[in-house]
N, C-alpha and C positions, 0 to 999 in steps of 0.2 A: 194246436189241434183242439184244445178246449174252446178257443174262440170260434172255431168253425162250428162246433156243436151248438154254441150259444147263438150264433148268427142264423141258423136255420135247422131244418130237420136233419136227422142223422144220415139219411141216404144222400143228401146233397154234400154233406161234409166228406163222406167216404168217396163220392164221385170226384169232388174237387181235389182231394189229396191223391187219388189214383191218377189224375191227369197231371197235377202240378209236380209231383215227385219226379217222374221220368223227364218231364220237360226241363226242370232245373238241372237234373243230372246230365242231360245231353248238352245243355248250355254250358255247364262247367267243363265238360269234356272237350267241347269244341273251342270255347273261348280261352280257357286257361291251360288246357293240356294239348291243344292242337290235334285232337283225335281225328278230325275229318279233313286233314290237309290233302289227302289223295282222292277224296270223293268227287265224283263227276257232278257237274251242275244239275243234271236231271235227277240224280239221287238226292241232292240237297233240296231241290224243289219238291220232290215227292215227300221227303221227311217234313218239310215246313208245312206242306198242305195237310199231311196227316195230323200234325200237332194242332194246326188251326181247326181242323174238323173236330178233334177231341175237345178242345177248349170251347168251341161253338156248341157242341153237344151238351156240355155241362151247363152252359148259359141257358140253352133251351130247356133243359131238364129243370133248372131252378125256377124258371118262369112258369112252366107248365105245372109243376108241383104246387106252386103258390096259387095259381088259378084254380086248380082242383080242390085245394083246401080252403078256398075263399078268403085268402089274405093277400095283401099287396105284394107284388114281386119284390124280392130282395134286391138291394143294390148289387150290381154285378161285381164290383170290386170287393165288396164285403164277402161274398160267397167264394170268389176265386182266390183272394189274397189272404183271407183270415187264417188258413193253416200256416202261412209263412210269416205272419206277423208275431213277433215277440212271444214270450211265454208267461208274461205277467198276468195278474188278474185284472178284471175290469174295475 
């Protein structure tokens, strides 16, 4: 989380964590626990589309915020993955 705050403004860190946490939780539930074994293909497609929309929105938010503040856009991977990367200091 600290790396997310260091990589960009606080509102981007909060937005990325808000998106990444549920996506990771669903991935763990589906892949490791078999939670969606009875889900219809349409439901799975709708959920994947919603997750893609949420991730895409955070990417657009990060680029728009950078443009409004007059700085170069952050690397997408740094903004989206920094909350998930280790807890050590830089």
